[in-house]
C-alpha positions, 0 to 999 in steps of 0.5 A, a space after each residue: 589235114 593238108 588244109 587247116 582251119 584257121 581263125 583270125 578275129 573270129 573269121 575262118 580262113 582256109 589255106 595250106 598249112 605250109 603257106 600260112 603266115 606266121 601271124 595266123 593262129 591255128 584253131 587248135 580245139 577245132 582241129 583236134 576235134 576233126 582229127 579224133 573224129 577221123 580216127 573214129 571213122 577210120 576204125 569203123 570204115 577201114 576193113 582192110 586186112 594186113 600181116 606184119 611183124 610185132 615185137 612186144 616187150 612186157 615185164 622185161 621179156 621180148 617176144 617177136 610174133 608174125 601177125 595176120 588180121 582176119 575177119 574173125 580176129 588176129 592170128 599170131 605166131 611166135 617166132 622168137 623170145 629174147 632174141 632167140 629164134 624158136 627151135 623145131 620143138 618149140 615151133 611145133 608146140 606153137 603150131 599146135 597151140 594155134 591149131 587147137 585154137 582154130 579147132 575150137 570155135 568158142 575160143 575164136 568167138 571169144 577172141 573176136 568178141 574181146 577184140 570188138 569190145 576193145 575196139 568199142 572202148 577205144 572209139 569211146 575214149 577217142 570220142 571223149 578226147 576233144 572234150 576232155 582236153 584243151 588244145 594249143 598250137 605248138 608249132 610245126 615239127 617237120 611237115 607235121 602240126 604239133 598240138 599240146 593238150 592239158 585237162 579241161 576242168 569242166 569235163 566230167 568223165 563217164 567211166 573209170 577209164 576216162 578219169 585218167 584224162 583229168 590227170 594227163 597232159 601231153 602233145 599230138 603230132 598231126 598229119 596236115 594233109 590227111 587229118 590223121 594223128 601220127 603221134 600222141 605222147 602223154 604223162 600223168 601229172 598227179 595220182 589217179 585214184 579209183 574208188 577213192 583209192 580203195 580199188 586201186 590207183 596209178 602213180 603220177 609220172 607215168 608215161 605213154 607214147 603211141 605212133 601210127 603211120 600211113 601204109 598207103 591208100 589212106 590206111 593207117 596202122 599202129 607202129 609203136 606203143 610205149 607205156 610205163 605206169 606204176 600203181 596198185 590194184 585191188 587194194 594191195 597188189 602192186 602193178 608195174 606196166 612196162 609194155 612196148 610194141 613195135 609193128 613193122 613189115 606190113 603187107 596187105 592180104 586179100 579181103 575175106 582171109 579166114 583164120 586157117 588161111 592166115 595160119 598157113 600164110 604165116 607158116 609158108 610165107 618167107 616174109 613171116 616164117 622166120 626172124 628178120 635177116 638182121 636178127 630176132 632181137 628187133 624187127 625190120 624198119 618200116 617203109 
């Protein structure tokens, strides 16, 4: 989006964002639609494979993984728990876990199937986002465009996941040159009830933050995820979602990488075999 579409009295004007006179008003809705269309197309068309470190925190426990993409799904190898690197016995058990998965074609297929289903659902939600919200220009943050969003009252969700859109507001940060989303931050402004509350609900005040970054050659990767939600599911079961994810140290790997090759790469490559030099408790900074 280095070239943004602007609207003045109904007439389109194209100019670099940095050179726009202050009196011009960004067509926020149209820009948001372009952004989310690009995100969907990137998921479909970008088939490059990468290895990286992933620091995940769930329910108070921190786990550091080395992860590799393959054509048949991800291979992840645990490196540390709560800042403590695995001892030799634990590493052996982790390698046995991965080897057992590699020896079970059905398990690999199930993983690949789930990944494909998750990707399809994510693309469907991305497609709905421009219709589910109304957008307004909120200024510049450095060289990024900021858009605020709030629910579109005429939007009719087609599935349960999309019901959340009616209860959410927040902001986007947009790369003006590549027309890509660099950050989305949101919060629930009212409770979300599923099945009139009988099937569960999410409390208001829940928040989420997602960031992604250009790794070069137009390839973008998720670098940060931070979710905090409370609610209930299946009538009485209380749920507390506290999920944080930090992905760093990305390295592209050859096309056609197979799961067994990825496993060997994670075991042999010094960049992913052990914890970062600055400790297991955190991943190194992104480039």
